[in-house]
C-alpha positions in Angstrom: 59.1 12.5 -29.1 62.2 14.4 -28.0 61.9 16.7 -24.9 65.4 17.8 -25.2 66.8 18.6 -28.6 70.1 17.1 -29.7 71.5 20.4 -30.7 71.9 23.3 -28.2 69.6 26.2 -28.8 71.2 29.6 -29.6 72.5 31.9 -26.9 72.2 35.7 -27.1 75.4 37.5 -27.8 76.0 41.0 -26.8 79.4 42.0 -28.1 81.4 44.2 -25.6 82.2 47.2 -27.6 85.8 47.8 -28.5 87.7 50.7 -26.9 89.7 51.5 -29.9 90.4 54.2 -32.5 89.8 54.2 -36.2 93.3 53.1 -37.0 92.8 50.2 -34.5 89.7 49.1 -36.5 92.0 48.4 -39.4 94.4 46.4 -37.3 91.8 44.8 -35.1 93.9 45.7 -32.0 92.7 43.9 -28.9 90.8 45.9 -26.2 92.6 46.5 -22.9 91.4 45.3 -20.5 89.4 42.6 -22.4 87.2 40.0 -20.8 90.1 37.6 -20.3 92.1 40.2 -18.5 89.2 41.0 -16.2 88.7 37.2 -15.5 92.5 37.0 -14.9 92.3 39.6 -12.2 90.4 37.1 -9.8 91.7 33.8 -11.1 95.3 32.7 -11.0 97.2 33.2 -14.3 98.9 30.0 -14.1 97.7 26.5 -14.9 96.6 25.6 -11.3 93.6 23.8 -10.2 90.3 25.6 -9.6 88.4 22.6 -8.5 88.4 18.7 -8.5 85.1 16.9 -9.2 85.3 13.1 -8.7 89.1 13.1 -9.5 88.5 15.3 -12.6 90.3 18.6 -12.7 88.9 21.9 -13.7 91.9 24.1 -14.3 92.3 27.8 -13.5 92.5 28.3 -17.4 89.1 26.7 -17.7 87.7 29.0 -15.1 89.3 32.1 -16.6 88.1 31.2 -20.0 84.5 30.6 -18.9 84.3 33.8 -17.0 85.6 35.7 -20.1 83.1 33.9 -22.2 80.3 35.2 -20.0 81.7 38.7 -19.8 82.4 39.0 -23.5 79.0 37.7 -24.6 76.9 39.6 -21.9 78.5 43.0 -22.5 78.6 43.7 -18.7 81.6 45.4 -17.4 81.7 44.1 -13.9 83.1 45.8 -10.8 85.8 44.1 -8.7 83.2 42.9 -6.3 80.9 41.7 -9.1 84.0 39.8 -10.6 84.3 37.9 -7.4 80.7 37.0 -7.5 80.9 35.9 -11.1 83.9 33.8 -10.4 82.0 31.9 -7.6 78.9 31.5 -10.0 80.9 30.3 -13.0 82.9 27.8 -10.9 79.8 26.3 -9.5 78.3 25.9 -13.0 81.6 24.4 -14.3 81.5 21.9 -11.4 77.9 21.0 -12.3 78.8 20.6 -16.0 81.7 18.4 -15.1 79.4 16.1 -13.2 77.1 16.0 -16.2 80.0 15.3 -18.5 81.4 12.5 -16.5 78.0 10.9 -16.2 77.5 11.2 -20.0 80.9 9.7 -20.6 80.1 6.8 -18.3 77.1 6.1 -20.5 79.1 6.4 -23.7 77.2 9.4 -24.8 78.9 11.2 -27.7 78.6 14.6 -29.2 79.7 15.0 -32.8 81.4 18.2 -34.3 78.3 18.5 -36.5 76.1 18.8 -33.5 78.2 21.6 -32.2 78.5 23.3 -35.6 74.7 23.4 -35.9 74.4 25.0 -32.5 77.0 27.6 -33.5 75.1 28.3 -36.7 72.0 28.9 -34.6 73.9 31.4 -32.5 75.0 33.3 -35.6 71.5 33.4 -37.2 69.7 34.4 -33.9 72.1 37.2 -33.4 72.3 38.3 -36.9 76.1 37.9 -37.1 78.4 36.3 -39.5 80.9 33.6 -38.3 83.7 36.1 -38.6 81.8 38.5 -36.4 81.2 35.9 -33.7 84.9 35.0 -33.8 85.7 38.7 -33.5 83.5 39.0 -30.4 85.3 36.2 -28.8 88.8 37.2 -29.9 88.3 40.8 -28.6 87.3 39.2 -25.3 90.4 36.8 -25.3 88.1 33.9 -25.5 89.1 30.7 -27.3 86.4 29.4 -29.7 87.0 26.1 -28.1 85.6 27.3 -24.8 82.3 28.1 -26.4 82.3 24.7 -28.3 83.1 22.9 -25.1 80.1 24.5 -23.1 77.7 23.7 -26.0 79.0 20.1 -26.2 78.3 19.5 -22.5 74.8 20.8 -22.8 74.1 18.6 -25.8 75.6 15.6 -24.0 73.5 16.1 -20.9 70.5 16.6 -23.0 71.1 13.3 -24.8 71.9 11.5 -21.6 68.7 12.7 -19.8 66.7 11.6 -23.0 68.5 8.2 -23.0 68.2 7.5 -19.3 64.8 8.9 -18.4 62.8 8.9 -21.6 61.4 5.5 -21.1 60.2 6.3 -17.6 57.8 9.0 -18.7 54.5 7.9 -19.8 51.7 10.3 -20.6 48.3 8.6 -20.5 45.3 9.5 -22.8 43.5 10.4 -19.6 46.2 13.0 -18.6 46.1 14.5 -22.1 42.3 14.6 -22.0 42.3 16.4 -18.6 45.0 18.9 -19.7 43.3 19.5 -23.0 40.0 20.3 -21.3 41.7 22.6 -18.7 43.4 24.5 -21.6 40.0 24.9 -23.3 38.4 26.2 -20.1 41.2 28.6 -19.6 41.2 30.0 -23.0 39.1 33.0 -21.8 42.2 34.2 -19.9 45.5 35.5 -21.2 48.5 33.2 -21.5 52.1 34.1 -21.3 55.4 33.3 -23.0 57.9 32.9 -20.1 61.7 32.3 -19.7 63.2 31.1 -16.5 66.5 30.9 -14.5 66.4 28.3 -11.8 68.8 27.3 -9.1 68.0 24.6 -6.7 68.0 24.6 -2.9 68.8 21.0 -1.9 68.9 21.7 1.8 67.6 24.4 4.2 71.1 25.7 5.0 71.7 26.5 1.2 68.8 28.8 1.0 70.5 32.1 1.8 73.5 31.3 -0.4 71.3 30.4 -3.4 69.2 33.6 -2.9 72.3 35.7 -2.8 73.6 34.0 -6.1 70.3 34.6 -7.8 70.1 38.3 -6.6 73.6 38.7 -8.1 72.4 37.2 -11.4 69.3 39.5 -11.3 71.7 42.5 -10.8 73.8 41.5 -13.9 70.5 41.3 -16.0 69.5 44.8 -14.8 73.0 46.0 -15.9 72.4 44.7 -19.3 73.3 41.0 -19.5 70.8 39.2 -21.7 68.5 37.1 -19.9 69.2 34.1 -22.3 72.8 34.4 -21.9 72.5 34.3 -18.1 70.0 31.4 -18.3 72.3 29.4 -20.5 75.3 29.9 -18.3 73.7 29.6 -14.8 70.2 28.0 -14.8 69.9 24.5 -13.5 66.8 23.4 -15.4 67.0 21.7 -18.7 65.5 24.8 -20.3 69.0 26.3 -19.9 69.8 24.8 -23.4 67.0 27.1 -24.9 68.2 30.2 -23.0 65.5 29.4 -20.3 62.6 29.5 -22.8 59.6 27.8 -21.1 57.3 28.4 -24.0 53.7 29.5 -23.6 52.0 29.0 -20.2 48.4 29.3 -19.0 47.0 29.7 -15.5 47.5 26.5 -13.5 50.7 25.4 -15.3 53.2 27.3 -13.1 53.5 27.3 -9.4 51.3 29.7 -7.5 54.3 31.9 -6.5 55.4 32.3 -10.1 51.9 33.0 -11.4 51.3 35.6 -8.7 54.3 37.5 -9.9 53.7 37.0 -13.5 50.2 38.6 -13.4 51.7 42.0 -12.4 54.5 42.0 -15.2 54.6 43.8 -18.6 56.2 42.3 -21.7 60.1 42.4 -21.2 59.9 42.7 -17.4 62.4 40.5 -15.4 61.3 39.5 -11.8 63.4 39.5 -8.7 64.3 36.1 -7.3 61.2 34.1 -6.4 61.2 31.3 -3.9 59.0 28.3 -5.2 59.1 24.6 -5.1 62.7 23.2 -5.2 64.5 26.5 -5.2 64.6 30.0 -6.6 63.4 31.3 -10.0 64.0 34.5 -11.9 61.4 34.8 -14.7 61.0 37.1 -17.8 57.7 37.7 -19.4 58.6 37.6 -23.2 55.1 37.8 -24.7 51.4 37.5 -24.0 48.3 36.4 -25.9 44.8 37.7 -25.3 41.9 35.4 -24.6 40.5 33.2 -27.5 38.0 35.1 -29.7 39.6 38.6 -29.0 39.4 40.7 -32.0 43.0 41.5 -33.0 44.2 43.9 -35.7 46.1 42.3 -38.5 49.9 42.3 -38.3 50.0 44.8 -41.3 47.8 47.2 -39.3 49.9 46.8 -36.1 53.3 47.2 -37.8 53.0 49.8 -40.6 56.0 51.4 -42.2 56.7 54.7 -40.2 55.9 58.0 -41.8 56.1 61.6 -40.6 58.5 62.0 -37.7 60.5 59.8 -35.5 63.0 60.3 -32.5 66.3 59.0 -33.7 70.0 58.5 -32.5 72.7 58.3 -35.1 76.0 56.2 -34.5 78.8 56.8 -36.9 82.2 55.1 -37.5 83.9 58.0 -39.6 86.0 56.2 -42.1 85.3 58.6 -45.0 83.8 58.1 -48.4 86.5 55.8 -49.9 88.1 53.7 -47.3 90.4 50.8 -47.9 88.5 47.6 -48.3 90.0 46.0 -45.1 89.1 49.1 -43.1 85.5 49.2 -44.4 85.3 45.5 -43.4 86.6 46.1 -40.0 84.4 49.1 -39.5 81.3 47.2 -40.6 82.2 44.3 -38.2 82.6 46.8 -35.4 79.2 48.4 -36.2 77.7 45.1 -36.1 79.1 44.4 -32.6 77.9 47.8 -31.4 74.4 47.0 -32.8 74.3 43.9 -30.8 75.1 45.8 -27.6 72.7 48.7 -28.0 69.4 47.9 -26.1 67.6 51.2 -26.7 68.4 54.9 -27.2 69.0 55.6 -23.5 71.6 52.9 -23.5 73.2 53.9 -26.8 75.2 56.8 -25.5 76.9 54.6 -22.8 77.8 52.0 -25.4 79.2 54.5 -27.9 81.1 56.4 -25.2 83.3 53.2 -24.9 84.4 53.4 -28.5 86.4 56.6 -29.2 86.2 55.7 -32.9 82.4 56.0 -32.9 80.5 59.4 -33.0 77.2 59.6 -31.1 74.5 62.1 -32.3 71.1 62.5 -30.8 69.0 63.6 -33.8 65.9 64.4 -31.8 62.6 64.1 -33.6 63.3 64.0 -37.3 61.1 64.4 -40.3 61.7 61.3 -42.3 61.5 63.0 -45.6 64.5 65.1 -44.5 66.7 62.0 -44.3 68.8 60.4 -47.0 67.2 57.7 -49.1 69.6 55.0 -47.5 68.6 56.1 -44.0 64.9 56.0 -44.8 65.2 52.5 -46.2 67.0 51.1 -43.2 64.6 52.7 -40.8 61.6 51.4 -42.8 62.7 47.8 -42.2 63.7 48.2 -38.5 61.1 47.7 -35.8 60.4 50.5 -33.2 63.0 50.7 -30.4 65.6 48.8 -32.4 68.8 49.6 -34.2 69.2 49.4 -38.0 71.7 47.0 -39.6 75.1 48.8 -40.4 75.0 50.6 -43.7 77.5 52.8 -45.6 77.2 56.5 -46.3 79.7 59.1 -47.6 80.5 59.8 -43.9 81.4 56.1 -43.1 79.6 53.2 -41.5 76.3 54.1 -39.7 73.7 52.8 -37.4 70.3 54.5 -36.7 68.5 53.8 -33.4 64.8 54.2 -33.3 63.7 55.8 -30.1 60.0 55.4 -30.6 58.6 52.7 -28.2 57.6 49.4 -29.8 53.9 48.5 -29.7 53.5 44.9 -28.8 51.9 42.8 -31.7 48.7 41.6 -30.3 47.7 37.9 -30.7 44.9 35.8 -29.4 45.1 32.3 -27.9 44.9 29.4 -30.4 44.0 26.0 -28.7 46.8 23.6 -29.1 46.5 20.2 -30.6 46.3 17.0 -28.7 49.8 16.0 -29.8 51.1 19.5 -28.6 49.5 19.0 -25.3 51.0 15.5 -25.0 54.4 16.8 -25.8 54.1 19.6 -23.2 53.1 17.1 -20.6 56.0 14.9 -21.5 58.5 17.7 -21.2 57.1 18.8 -17.8 57.6 15.3 -16.5 61.2 15.1 -18.0 62.1 18.4 -16.4 61.2 17.0 -13.0 63.1 13.8 -13.6 66.2 15.6 -14.8 66.1 17.9 -11.8 66.1 14.8 -9.5 68.9 13.2 -11.5 71.2 16.3 -11.2 70.5 16.6 -7.5 71.4 12.9 -6.9 74.6 13.6 -8.8 75.5 16.5 -6.7 74.8 14.6 -3.5 77.1 11.7 -4.5 79.9 13.8 -6.1 83.2 14.4 -4.4 83.9 18.1 -5.1 86.9 20.2 -3.9 86.7 23.8 -4.7 89.9 26.0 -4.4 
C-alpha cells in the first residue's frame, strides 16, 4: 500500500511563446530575453553561492536554472518586482529540497534514471507533447534538461524516503475504516469535490506574515496564467506536490472547516486566495464536483455531443505557405504546439499570439460550421468546448482553432468507494501528517545560510 508513488506525477507545462519570425522558426533562434535571461537579471551570472544547507552548496547557477524552469513552464512573463519574489520563493524551495535530498542520501535512498524517465514520459503525455517539443520548451527558455530531471529526482527520493521511514508507523484499524466508511455513506446525499492544494507551513507565529505574503505572490502568479499544478509542484510543501497538488475527491468533514467553508462557494476551475488553517496557509482549486448519490445524470454522449450549427471561434495561423520545406513545417508545427499549450481561452489567445510576430490572430466571430473546410470541421469536432485544436496543416500553413463556447461540466454522481479505497485514503492522510512533521523537524535542525 503505497501512499507516495515511486515516480513523480506529471507537471503541467505552458510553453512561453517564442517571439520570432517565420524565418526564425526554421532556425529555431532563441527568444530574447528568454527565461534564463530573466532569471539572470536577479541572480549573479557567475558560479557564486546562493545558499548553504548543512555544508551543501546551492550555486547561483542552480538558482538561475530553477527560476528559468518555473518561468519557462508557467508561461508567466514576470515584472522586475515579481522576479525578486520568484527568486525568494525558488531559493526557499531549493533549500527545502536540499534538506530532503541530504536526508535521503543519509538513508541510502536511490533514484534510477528509469524512474525519472517514466516521470518525463508522464509529463509528455499529460501535456500532449512529444519529447522534442518538451526539449524545445526548455531550450527556448535557456533551461538545461538536467534541471528538470534533478527536480523530479529529488521529489521521487523524498517520496521513497517518507515511505521507507514512516510507512511502518501508520496503522489503519478496521474500526477506523468502518467509521469512515459509514461517514461516507451518510454523506453521500451531499456533493463531493475534487480539490488540488498548495500548502506552506507556518512553523512559528513570527513567520505568519512572511508565509502569507509568499502565498499571496503565488496566487497572483496563478491569476496571471501560471498553471496551478506547476506552482504546486514547485512550491507546495505537502507530499501532494508530487501530484501537482492533487488531493483527489473529498467529502464534507474530510478537510478543515476553513477550507470547506471556502470550497462551498467555489465553481469548477476557481482558485481561492490564501486560507489560514491548521499548520499554515493553503491555496485550493476546485477541479471537479460530483452530485449526491442517486442523482439522475445524462449520459456522457448526451452531455458532449459533436457540435453542429454555429460556434464562436478564433483562428491562429503560422503562415508558411502550401509547400514549405520539411524542416520549416516541422518547426512551425512544434511552435504551434507550444502556442496551443499556452492558450487558456479565447480572451487569452490574442495576448499569446501577439508575442509571436510569425503568427496571425483572427477572431472569426460566430461561424456556421458548414462554411468551414473539412479539416477545420474535423479538428473542431474532436476538441472540447473552450479548448484549442491540435495543430493541423492547411494551404495557408499550420493552424489552430480555439473554441470560444463555454464548456458545460460533465455531470457525475457520487459512487460509494470500496473498503480498500477508504483504507488507502486514511493511510495517505496519516502519512501526510507524519511527512509534514518530518520536514518541519528537518527545517528546525538544519543549518541554512541564504545569500
